[in-house]
BADRENKOL-637089 format. One record per residue (C-alpha): residue number from 0; residue in one letter; x, y, z. Coordinates in steps of 0.1 Angstrom, whole numbers, plus 5000, padded with zeros to 4 digits. Each point is the difference from the previous one (the first is absolute). Layout:
+-------+------+------+------+------+
| koldo | doba |   xx |   yy |   zz |
+-------+------+------+------+------+
|   NUM |    A |    X |    Y |    Z |
...
+-------+------+------+------+------+
END
This chain:
+-------+------+------+------+------+
| koldo | doba |   xx |   yy |   zz |
+-------+------+------+------+------+
|     0 |    M | 5381 | 7544 | 0865 |
|     1 |    S | 4993 | 4964 | 5007 |
|     2 |    L | 4966 | 4985 | 4995 |
|     3 |    T | 4984 | 4976 | 5024 |
|     4 |    Q | 4983 | 4974 | 4977 |
|     5 |    P | 4966 | 4985 | 5009 |
|     6 |    N | 5015 | 4967 | 5012 |
|     7 |    A | 5028 | 5017 | 5020 |
|     8 |    T | 5004 | 4991 | 5037 |
|     9 |    L | 5014 | 5020 | 5028 |
|    10 |    S | 5035 | 4993 | 5012 |
|    11 |    P | 5003 | 4984 | 5034 |
|    12 |    N | 5009 | 5033 | 5017 |
|    13 |    Q | 4974 | 5021 | 4982 |
|    14 |    K | 4970 | 5007 | 5022 |
|    15 |    L | 4965 | 5002 | 4986 |
|    16 |    K | 4991 | 5030 | 5022 |
|    17 |    P | 5015 | 5023 | 5026 |
|    18 |    D | 4999 | 4989 | 5036 |
|    19 |    W | 4980 | 5031 | 5009 |
|    20 |    A | 4970 | 4989 | 4979 |
|    21 |    G | 4975 | 4971 | 5004 |
|    22 |    E | 4997 | 4979 | 5031 |
|    23 |    D | 5036 | 5001 | 5012 |
|    24 |    A | 5006 | 5010 | 5036 |
|    25 |    L | 5016 | 5033 | 4989 |
|    26 |    S | 4971 | 5008 | 4978 |
|    27 |    R | 4975 | 4993 | 5028 |
|    28 |    F | 5020 | 5023 | 5023 |
|    29 |    V | 5000 | 5028 | 4975 |
|    30 |    N | 4963 | 4996 | 4994 |
|    31 |    L | 4994 | 5002 | 5038 |
|    32 |    L | 5019 | 5033 | 5001 |
|    33 |    I | 4980 | 5014 | 4971 |
|    34 |    Q | 4967 | 4991 | 5017 |
|    35 |    T | 5010 | 5021 | 5030 |
|    36 |    K | 4984 | 5033 | 4991 |
|    37 |    P | 5026 | 5025 | 5014 |
|    38 |    I | 5028 | 4980 | 4983 |
|    39 |    Y | 4980 | 4997 | 4968 |
|    40 |    R | 4995 | 5038 | 4999 |
|    41 |    L | 5037 | 5006 | 5006 |
|    42 |    M | 5011 | 4975 | 4973 |
|    43 |    K | 4975 | 5014 | 4975 |
|    44 |    Q | 5014 | 5035 | 5005 |
|    45 |    Q | 5036 | 4988 | 4998 |
|    46 |    A | 4993 | 4982 | 4968 |
|    47 |    R | 4988 | 5033 | 4985 |
|    48 |    Q | 5030 | 5018 | 5012 |
|    49 |    V | 5024 | 4976 | 4984 |
|    50 |    L | 4985 | 5007 | 4966 |
|    51 |    I | 4997 | 5037 | 5005 |
|    52 |    K | 5036 | 5003 | 5011 |
|    53 |    T | 5012 | 4979 | 4971 |
|    54 |    A | 4981 | 5022 | 4977 |
|    55 |    E | 5010 | 5034 | 5013 |
|    56 |    K | 5037 | 4989 | 5003 |
|    57 |    N | 5001 | 4990 | 4963 |
|    58 |    G | 4983 | 5029 | 4984 |
|    59 |    I | 4963 | 4988 | 5000 |
|    60 |    P | 4981 | 5030 | 5013 |
|    61 |    W | 4974 | 4979 | 5020 |
|    62 |    R | 4984 | 5029 | 5019 |
|    63 |    K | 5000 | 5024 | 4970 |
|    64 |    N | 4984 | 4973 | 4977 |
|    65 |    Y | 4973 | 4995 | 5026 |
|    66 |    Q | 4993 | 5037 | 5004 |
|    67 |    E | 4998 | 5006 | 4962 |
|    68 |    L | 4974 | 4972 | 4996 |
|    69 |    E | 4981 | 5011 | 5031 |
|    70 |    K | 4997 | 5035 | 4985 |
|    71 |    S | 4990 | 4988 | 4965 |
|    72 |    T | 4966 | 4994 | 4986 |
|    73 |    I | 5006 | 4962 | 4999 |
|    74 |    K | 4972 | 4992 | 5025 |
|    75 |    T | 4974 | 5012 | 4976 |
|    76 |    L | 5009 | 4970 | 4978 |
|    77 |    L | 4987 | 4975 | 5025 |
|    78 |    P | 4963 | 4998 | 4991 |
|    79 |    A | 5008 | 4994 | 4963 |
|    80 |    I | 5025 | 4973 | 5008 |
|    81 |    T | 4982 | 4981 | 5028 |
|    82 |    N | 4979 | 4970 | 4990 |
|    83 |    P | 4969 | 5004 | 5023 |
|    84 |    N | 4991 | 4963 | 4996 |
|    85 |    L | 5033 | 4987 | 5013 |
|    86 |    V | 4999 | 4983 | 5034 |
|    87 |    Y | 5034 | 5000 | 5017 |
|    88 |    P | 5013 | 4966 | 5012 |
|    89 |    D | 5005 | 4997 | 5037 |
|    90 |    Y | 5038 | 4995 | 4996 |
|    91 |    Y | 5002 | 5034 | 4983 |
|    92 |    Q | 4985 | 5019 | 5029 |
|    93 |    L | 5027 | 4991 | 5025 |
|    94 |    P | 5026 | 5025 | 5011 |
|    95 |    F | 5032 | 4995 | 4980 |
|    96 |    H | 5030 | 5020 | 4988 |
|    97 |    A | 4997 | 5020 | 5033 |
|    98 |    Y | 4967 | 5014 | 4989 |
|    99 |    E | 4968 | 4993 | 5021 |
|   100 |    Q | 4979 | 5000 | 4968 |
|   101 |    G | 5026 | 4982 | 4979 |
|   102 |    N | 4999 | 5012 | 4964 |
|   103 |    L | 4966 | 5015 | 5003 |
|   104 |    S | 5012 | 5034 | 5011 |
|   105 |    W | 5016 | 5031 | 4984 |
|   106 |    K | 5029 | 4998 | 5024 |
|   107 |    A | 5010 | 4966 | 4987 |
|   108 |    A | 4995 | 5011 | 4964 |
|   109 |    F | 5019 | 5032 | 5004 |
|   110 |    E | 5030 | 4982 | 5015 |
|   111 |    A | 5000 | 4970 | 4978 |
|   112 |    E | 5022 | 5014 | 4972 |
|   113 |    S | 5027 | 5011 | 5025 |
|   114 |    A | 4998 | 4967 | 5019 |
|   115 |    T | 5004 | 4980 | 4968 |
|   116 |    Y | 5032 | 5019 | 4991 |
|   117 |    S | 5013 | 4997 | 5035 |
|   118 |    M | 4994 | 4962 | 5000 |
|   119 |    G | 5019 | 4998 | 4967 |
|   120 |    L | 5030 | 5016 | 5016 |
|   121 |    R | 5000 | 4974 | 5028 |
|   122 |    V | 5004 | 4972 | 4976 |
|   123 |    W | 5035 | 5011 | 4992 |
|   124 |    K | 5007 | 5020 | 5032 |
|   125 |    Q | 5037 | 4990 | 4999 |
|   126 |    E | 5004 | 5017 | 4967 |
|   127 |    K | 5000 | 5038 | 4995 |
|   128 |    L | 4972 | 5001 | 4975 |
|   129 |    T | 4977 | 5029 | 4993 |
|   130 |    W | 4963 | 4992 | 5006 |
|   131 |    Q | 4994 | 5003 | 4963 |
|   132 |    A | 5027 | 4974 | 4992 |
|   133 |    A | 4988 | 4976 | 5027 |
|   134 |    Q | 4964 | 5003 | 4986 |
|   135 |    D | 5012 | 4994 | 4964 |
|   136 |    R | 5020 | 4969 | 5011 |
|   137 |    L | 4971 | 4986 | 5020 |
|   138 |    R | 4976 | 5003 | 4971 |
|   139 |    N | 5024 | 4989 | 4973 |
|   140 |    S | 5010 | 4969 | 5018 |
|   141 |    F | 4963 | 4989 | 5000 |
|   142 |    H | 4994 | 5011 | 4964 |
|   143 |    Q | 5030 | 4981 | 4987 |
|   144 |    V | 4987 | 4967 | 5015 |
|   145 |    L | 4965 | 5006 | 4988 |
|   146 |    A | 5011 | 5007 | 4965 |
|   147 |    Q | 5015 | 4965 | 4997 |
|   148 |    Y | 4965 | 4985 | 5003 |
|   149 |    S | 4976 | 5027 | 4987 |
|   150 |    P | 4982 | 4997 | 4966 |
|   151 |    D | 5012 | 5020 | 4970 |
|   152 |    P | 4986 | 5024 | 4994 |
|   153 |    V | 4983 | 5011 | 5032 |
|   154 |    T | 4967 | 5018 | 4994 |
|   155 |    N | 4982 | 5001 | 5034 |
|   156 |    I | 5015 | 5002 | 5035 |
|   157 |    L | 4983 | 5000 | 5034 |
|   158 |    D | 5018 | 5010 | 5031 |
|   159 |    I | 4981 | 4988 | 5031 |
|   160 |    G | 5006 | 5018 | 5032 |
|   161 |    C | 5015 | 5030 | 4982 |
|   162 |    S | 4999 | 5024 | 5029 |
|   163 |    V | 5010 | 5035 | 4988 |
|   164 |    G | 5010 | 4987 | 4966 |
|   165 |    I | 5038 | 4999 | 5002 |
|   166 |    S | 5001 | 4963 | 4990 |
|   167 |    T | 4974 | 5005 | 4973 |
|   168 |    L | 5017 | 5029 | 4982 |
|   169 |    A | 5034 | 4983 | 5002 |
|   170 |    L | 4985 | 4967 | 4985 |
|   171 |    H | 4981 | 5019 | 4973 |
|   172 |    R | 5030 | 5020 | 4989 |
|   173 |    Y | 5022 | 4969 | 5000 |
|   174 |    Y | 4978 | 4982 | 4975 |
|   175 |    S | 4992 | 5031 | 4980 |
|   176 |    Q | 5037 | 5005 | 4994 |
|   177 |    R | 5006 | 4964 | 4991 |
|   178 |    Q | 4976 | 4998 | 4971 |
|   179 |    S | 4985 | 5020 | 4972 |
|   180 |    T | 4964 | 4990 | 5007 |
|   181 |    P | 4980 | 5019 | 5027 |
|   182 |    V | 4994 | 4987 | 5035 |
|   183 |    N | 4968 | 5003 | 5019 |
|   184 |    T | 5006 | 5000 | 5037 |
|   185 |    I | 4976 | 5001 | 5030 |
|   186 |    G | 5009 | 5006 | 5036 |
|   187 |    L | 4976 | 4984 | 5026 |
|   188 |    D | 4999 | 5006 | 5037 |
|   189 |    L | 4976 | 4997 | 5029 |
|   190 |    S | 5008 | 5035 | 5013 |
|   191 |    P | 4983 | 5029 | 4981 |
|   192 |    H | 5023 | 5024 | 5019 |
|   193 |    M | 5031 | 4983 | 4985 |
|   194 |    L | 4984 | 5000 | 4966 |
|   195 |    A | 4993 | 5038 | 5003 |
|   196 |    V | 5037 | 5005 | 5005 |
|   197 |    A | 5008 | 4976 | 4971 |
|   198 |    K | 4977 | 5019 | 4977 |
|   199 |    T | 5016 | 5033 | 5009 |
|   200 |    R | 5036 | 4987 | 4996 |
|   201 |    D | 4990 | 4986 | 4966 |
|   202 |    E | 5004 | 5035 | 4985 |
|   203 |    H | 5001 | 4988 | 4963 |
|   204 |    Q | 4971 | 4976 | 5004 |
|   205 |    E | 5022 | 4970 | 4990 |
|   206 |    I | 4979 | 4975 | 5019 |
|   207 |    A | 4967 | 4990 | 4985 |
|   208 |    Q | 4981 | 4997 | 5033 |
|   209 |    W | 5005 | 5003 | 5037 |
|   210 |    L | 4975 | 4974 | 5012 |
|   211 |    H | 4985 | 4998 | 5035 |
|   212 |    A | 4993 | 4963 | 5004 |
|   213 |    K | 5009 | 4969 | 5019 |
|   214 |    G | 5027 | 4978 | 4986 |
|   215 |    E | 4978 | 4970 | 5008 |
|   216 |    E | 4971 | 5014 | 4979 |
|   217 |    T | 5014 | 5024 | 4974 |
|   218 |    G | 4969 | 5001 | 4979 |
|   219 |    L | 5023 | 4998 | 4969 |
|   220 |    A | 4993 | 4978 | 4970 |
|   221 |    D | 5012 | 4964 | 4996 |
|   222 |    N | 5032 | 4994 | 4980 |
|   223 |    S | 5008 | 5037 | 4997 |
|   224 |    F | 5035 | 5006 | 5013 |
|   225 |    D | 5035 | 4990 | 4989 |
|   226 |    I | 5016 | 5008 | 5033 |
|   227 |    V | 4987 | 5004 | 5036 |
|   228 |    T | 5024 | 5011 | 5027 |
|   229 |    L | 4997 | 5000 | 5038 |
|   230 |    Q | 5028 | 5022 | 5012 |
|   231 |    F | 5008 | 5001 | 5037 |
|   232 |    L | 4964 | 4991 | 5007 |
|   233 |    I | 4996 | 4964 | 5012 |
|   234 |    H | 5019 | 5005 | 5033 |
|   235 |    E | 4972 | 5023 | 5009 |
|   236 |    L | 4973 | 4973 | 4995 |
|   237 |    P | 4988 | 4969 | 5018 |
|   238 |    R | 5007 | 4970 | 4978 |
|   239 |    Q | 4963 | 4994 | 4993 |
|   240 |    A | 4998 | 5034 | 4983 |
|   241 |    T | 5032 | 4993 | 4981 |
|   242 |    Q | 4986 | 4967 | 4988 |
|   243 |    A | 4968 | 5016 | 4989 |
|   244 |    I | 5020 | 5027 | 4981 |
|   245 |    F | 5020 | 4972 | 4982 |
|   246 |    R | 4967 | 4984 | 4988 |
|   247 |    E | 4987 | 5034 | 4988 |
|   248 |    V | 5033 | 5007 | 4982 |
|   249 |    F | 4998 | 4966 | 4983 |
|   250 |    R | 4965 | 5009 | 4987 |
|   251 |    I | 5009 | 5034 | 4986 |
|   252 |    L | 5034 | 4990 | 4984 |
|   253 |    K | 5001 | 4990 | 4964 |
|   254 |    P | 5014 | 4966 | 4992 |
|   255 |    N | 5038 | 5002 | 5003 |
|   256 |    G | 4996 | 5031 | 5021 |
|   257 |    T | 5023 | 5006 | 5030 |
|   258 |    I | 4994 | 5005 | 5037 |
|   259 |    A | 5030 | 5017 | 5016 |
|   260 |    I | 5005 | 5006 | 5037 |
|   261 |    I | 5028 | 5019 | 5018 |
|   262 |    D | 5000 | 5000 | 5037 |
|   263 |    N | 5021 | 4994 | 5031 |
|   264 |    N | 5022 | 4969 | 4997 |
|   265 |    P | 4997 | 4977 | 5031 |
|   266 |    A | 5033 | 4983 | 4991 |
|   267 |    S | 5020 | 5033 | 4996 |
|   268 |    P | 5030 | 5002 | 5024 |
|   269 |    V | 4991 | 5036 | 5005 |
|   270 |    I | 4964 | 4991 | 5011 |
|   271 |    Q | 5012 | 4970 | 5020 |
|   272 |    N | 5025 | 5020 | 5019 |
|   273 |    L | 4981 | 5032 | 5007 |
|   274 |    P | 5010 | 5015 | 5034 |
|   275 |    P | 4974 | 4993 | 5027 |
|   276 |    A | 4990 | 5037 | 5001 |
|   277 |    L | 4993 | 5001 | 4963 |
|   278 |    F | 4979 | 4968 | 4998 |
|   279 |    V | 4980 | 5010 | 5030 |
|   280 |    L | 4993 | 5034 | 4983 |
|   281 |    M | 4991 | 4982 | 4967 |
|   282 |    K | 4976 | 4976 | 5016 |
|   283 |    S | 4983 | 5028 | 5020 |
|   284 |    T | 4989 | 5016 | 4967 |
|   285 |    E | 4993 | 4969 | 4979 |
|   286 |    P | 4972 | 4979 | 5016 |
|   287 |    W | 5003 | 4972 | 4975 |
|   288 |    S | 5037 | 4994 | 5003 |
|   289 |    D | 4998 | 4966 | 5016 |
|   290 |    D | 4975 | 4988 | 4973 |
|   291 |    Y | 5022 | 5013 | 4972 |
|   292 |    Y | 5033 | 4986 | 5011 |
|   293 |    T | 4985 | 4965 | 5005 |
|   294 |    F | 4981 | 5000 | 4967 |
|   295 |    D | 5010 | 4979 | 4971 |
|   296 |    V | 4994 | 5025 | 4972 |
|   297 |    E | 5013 | 4978 | 4972 |
|   298 |    T | 4976 | 4971 | 5009 |
|   299 |    A | 4971 | 5024 | 5003 |
|   300 |    I | 5008 | 5013 | 4964 |
|   301 |    A | 4999 | 4964 | 4987 |
|   302 |    Q | 4968 | 4993 | 5019 |
|   303 |    A | 4984 | 5030 | 4983 |
|   304 |    G | 5007 | 4984 | 4966 |
|   305 |    F | 5032 | 5017 | 4990 |
|   306 |    E | 5031 | 4983 | 4988 |
|   307 |    Y | 5026 | 5011 | 5026 |
|   308 |    K | 5031 | 5012 | 4982 |
|   309 |    T | 5026 | 5013 | 5024 |
|   310 |    T | 5009 | 5018 | 5032 |
|   311 |    V | 5029 | 5025 | 4997 |
|   312 |    P | 5017 | 5019 | 5029 |
|   313 |    S | 4998 | 5032 | 4980 |
|   314 |    D | 5017 | 5022 | 5026 |
|   315 |    P | 5014 | 4995 | 5035 |
|   316 |    R | 4966 | 5001 | 5017 |
|   317 |    H | 4974 | 4990 | 4974 |
|   318 |    R | 4991 | 4971 | 4977 |
|   319 |    T | 4982 | 5000 | 4967 |
|   320 |    I | 4976 | 4971 | 4994 |
|   321 |    I | 4987 | 4993 | 4965 |
|   322 |    G | 4971 | 4978 | 4988 |
|   323 |    V | 4984 | 4996 | 4965 |
|   324 |    K | 4965 | 4991 | 4991 |
|   325 |    S | 5003 | 4970 | 4977 |
+-------+------+------+------+------+
END
């Protein structure tokens, strides 16, 4: 695995972003298609079907998982998890991921686990991996980069944008197995529906708290965490929200604490060369794609006060970005 150092530059043939993102002619044409309501509805439905077919073909029982959660008592957890004082940002109330209510719905929450496993398979779709092996590889590639820059020992971890808790549990278990001292981990998300699923899936109560809060205003104490992660989150945000979250993370991290981001890699050949049908489908369910793929994340980390450390292409589609609070 080769590391891209802070002063590294792109090679002459390495593009900063895909042609289908930003203000390029192709991107504008795709956006025009998506703004046409009948085409948008079709694209949104097709995007769902791609994930469902990938899941069902590879042993992920998408429909069965949904039905089991639908029949469970999980909905009764919502009042206790929901923060009644939280005001949802405008960006979070847009349709995305093919759901009209975004993540603020049971449908999104009940399908999130299967969708996550399906997306993991698509990272290595040329290899005949099980969904479990793909998920392990995806998480481990991130953890191995993070471990090079995290404090020792790690006492307190925060996972912002934790969704149904897959990333949170994997991260917690990774550090719990690495050291003899206990780890206190919190998963934070804007969706109480997702957090209800996370709490249910956390059968052994490994996670200290499933927190319903904004990443921009966590309400957590200054200088209280060794690691804060943002896993597959910031491509779903406008850059102003990401910048605000970076400032909040700087406040709550301890000195020498680590911010770690894993997300889509604009320079990835796989991302650069997505077939037209796939990038149209992706943009139809990700309203902030253009903003993300033209956003200089490393500079934003430095502007928030962090010492930017590295950007690593940690798998064929994703990059891991590390900063440290000096």
